[in-house]
N, C-alpha and C positions, 0 to 999 in steps of 0.2 A: 088628321086628313081623311074624311070619310068619301070613300069611293063606291059606287053602286055596282059591285061586281057578283053580288049573290042574289039569288030569289030568298024571298021568305022562309021556303022549305029548307035552304042551305047550299040548293044546287046551283050552277052557274049560270048565268044568264046567257043563253044561245038565241041566234035569230038568223034564219036562211033568209031575211029580208034585208041583212045589215049593208051590203051592197046596192040595193035598191033605192027608188025614191021614198021608201017607207020613213027613213027620220029627215024631215025638212025644218031647218031652223028658219024663223023668220027674223030674227036678232040680227037682221045685216048690218045695223048701225054699230054695233059694239065692235063691227069687225074692220072698223076705218083703218085705213093705211096712213101712216105719218106721210105728210105731202112733203116731206123734205127730203126723203127716200134717195132722189139722184145726187143730192151732194152728201150725203152721210155714207154711202156705200163704200165697203173695202174690198179688194180683190186679191185673191191668191192664185198664181199661175202654176200648174201643175203639169210636168212632163214635157215631152217633145212637142205635144201638140197646144202646150200654153192653154191647157184646159181652166177656164174662170171658174172658181168656186167664189161667189159675191156673199157677203157678209153685211147685214144691215141692223145695226143697234136701234133699239127703241121703235120698233117697225110699228106695232099697233098702238095706236093713241089710246084705247081703252083696255089694255092688256089684264088689269085686275078684274075686271067683269068677265073677260074670256077664260081667266084661269078658274073663277067661280063657277062659270057654267061647265067647264071640263071636269070641275069636280063633282058636279050636280048630275050629268047624265047618265044612263045606264049602260054598261059595256057588254059587249060579245066575245067571247072565244070559239065562235063558229069554227068547227074544225077545218072544213073546206078552204075557208079563207086565210086561217091562222096557223098551217101546218109549216110555212115557211118563215114564220116571223114571229119573233117573242112577244109576251104581253096579251093584251086584250084591246080591242077598239070600240069605239063609236063612229059612225059613218053618217055623214049627211051633207047637204047643199047650203053653202053662204054665197053672199053677195059682197065681193070685193074686187078691187082692181089689181089681183095678182098677174092677170095676163101682162097687163102693161108694163109691169115690173120685169118679168121674164123676157118679154120680146126686146127690150131695149138693150140687155146683157146678152143674149143668146143666139137672134136670129142671125146676126152677121156670122159669128163664130162659126156656127153650124153649116152656114151655106158657103163660109170660105174653105172650112176644113173637109167637108163630106159632102157639098154640092147638092144639098137638100133644103129647100126652101122652107122652114117653119113658119106658119102665119101666126101662130099664137093668137088667134083671135079671141076677142073677150066673148064672153058668154053671159046668160043671165045671172046662172049662179055655177059655182064649182064644186065638184065633189072634193071633200077633205075628212079626215079623220082626226080625232082625238086618241091618243095613242098611251096608253100606260104599260110600262116595263117595269114589272117588279123584280127588281136586281138581287133579290134572295131565292128566287127560283130557278131551277136549273135549266139549261138551255138545251134543248134537242141538237142532235150531231150536226145538222145542215145549218143552223143557227147561229154557229160559233164563228162561222167562214166571212170574212168580206164578201160582197155580193154586188150585182148589178140588177136594175130594175126593169130590164128588158127580158122577153122571154120567146125566142124565135121559134120554139115548139109551138107556141101559142097564138103565132102571127103578130107578136110585138118585136119588131126589128127596126134598126137605125133606119130613119126614112119612110117608116111605114105608117099607113094613115091610121091604125088602130093602137100606134105607140105613143106613150108619154115620152117627151123628150128632154124634161127638167123636173127634178125632184125639188119640194120646198118643204122646209122645217123650221117652226118657229117652237124656241125652247119656253115652257112654261114653269119649270122650278125656279123658286124663289132664292134670291141670292146665296142665302144660307145653305141651300140644298143643291146649288150648283157646282156638280163634281163630272168630270169627263167633258165628254162634247161627242162630236162626230169626226171618225178618224177616214182619210184617205190612203188607200193602197195601192202599188204597184204588183201587179201579177207576175212574179220571177220566172215562169216557165212560157207565159206568152209574151214575157219583155215589153208589158205595156200597163199604163193604167185603166186604158179604155177596152171595151168590148166594140170593136168597129165593123164587125162583119160576121157572118156565119161561121167561116173558119175559127174565128177568136171565139167564138159561142161554144162550138162542140170541142175544142180544145179546152175550155173552162170545166165543160161538163165531165169531160174524161178526167182532169186532174182532181175534180169533187169526188169522183167515184173511186180514185185511187187513195184519197184521204179517208173518206168511209171506209174501205175494207183495212186500214192501218190504225189499230188502237193508239198508236204513238200521237197520233194526230187529233184524238178525241179530247175535246176542253169542256170544263163545267162553265166556263164564262168565254167571252169573244177573245181573240188571241191577243188583243191590245199592240205593245211593241214588244213581245218577246221574239226571239229569232225564230224563224218559221221557214219551212222549206219552200212553200210557195208564195208566201205574201211578205212583202216588205212596207213598213209605214213609213208615208211619204209626207204626211200632213195632219195635224189634229187642229181642228176648229172648236176652239173650248165653248163649253155650255155658258150661255148668260141668259139671265131672264130677259124676254122680250126681244132676242136675237133671231134674226131670221137667217138662214143658210139655205142657198141654191146651189144646185151642181148637177150636172147631166146625169141622167137616170144609167147612162152606161158606163160611167166612172165607177171602179171598185171601191165601196165604202162600208161602214160600219159602224154602230153604236159603240162607243167608248166608255167603258165603267168597269167597276169591279166590284162582286157581292157586298163588299164592305160599305159601299156608296150610298147615300141616302138613307142612313140608319134610322131616322125619323122623318117621313116613312122609308120603305125601300121602293120608291117609285121614281122613275124618270117620265116626267109628262111632257108631250109635245102635240104641237098640230102638225100634220102632214097632209101634201096636197102634190098632185102630179099635174103638169101641165104640158 
């Protein structure tokens, strides 16, 4: 599997434009969504809020072409964007109907539980990433913990106009490579699967600082299902080729794998998008 991660001189490809409109894919046709998605979806309900985690298999009609594209684009490890995330990314815009899918599952649930109306309006194109995680590489300390994708310190909070409220993931590893998946966790100290408020967010940051100070919590890989003082594994959505997984960005989650997975090669490949 040839992944363009290095320049000709051997240095890693880096780009400060990776989150701008610099990379725009015009191959919108290959990202066609399976029109049967309403009838083939599965739902797992997590915790007291019955948080829906949506699973849709055979999601993309042309997944083999999408995978080929993912293996041909140049990836960036631009430090400012990758400091909290393992691996490297290619960021671009594509045209697909993901907003329609997300709205059908999450608009009512968010309003009913948090009194916020997410419009999930469709756009001409959506920002998305191809993400490569080399499972043989060690992770930084802050990369091994379950996390949420909201940042209250940066103006991204539940109900905020600048926040994305649903994360989407499409697995692109072939069946013989599919190991692990996406894990959902409960934070034992906050006593919740969700970060629902500024108070929850500040507590999460407080406990992260505690973990960073204590070497016993430092890990080379993600915590998986081992006993842990702060987190408890609640659900594992297993990896499957062309499987879409949707979950709220304020739900504790983490990639689930170990360094011995994906031996040929040591790579977890996925599409990530935030709506």
